Steps between C-alpha positions, in 0.01 A plus 500: 500500500711229658605176332359187662748306713643166407466230761785259578517209743775449755546141380412331171397184685229696682347602170455137404391388845256779586403645165239398250709406200328394181812500280872467560566872429876445499565862403331628815704263719819611326411868553427431867839327534678804351305731732608298805866506394496876438347558844748260668790685338376831642390659173240774498262397224203639313319413182441710194168545323473724198369381167681177586615353828838415651497260792779647711678834519794515739555827682824609663454826688295728277599330174357200318803283421350186349202355318408131503229309316411143596348260250500121514553466125548735208419238234170664404574806284211703648621434855858588401393830343276590797781436749752694290258791453445542875870470578599743225244756619639481855857531370407812301303655786788463746779554247654156556723341237457135601206281596464144622243232421505194725361177355492130575770402250566760227833681477598768251613859478407749228460867432170661414470871425820582685413294810677178602259224595633199690284191524622269777366180655382580852722230651812672361383836632441348843856365532666822380 
């Protein structure tokens, strides 16, 4: 059975202009922005769906080399745990030691079960 595909727009402004938006859904816009930047930088990307979900896996050749979650805010403890669970599962599946969560404004680094998790504001990630 195949996982359903995620749909991304070529431009965030088109989503607002052409789409039917009933809420701001800032997290979805942020994820779309990250998708566009990964594509522009030539990355081969996939997403991971197991028990949890990881927004972006980066593949180099035949190897997965990175895992990125995107979440507007991690203030809500349930959201934080859900995002960490999906990222951690992807890290374990692909034997990665470090994962990245991109947010609107949170920045921290910590270790969880032998994996380094970096939380970075998306604007900082974009200029790196």
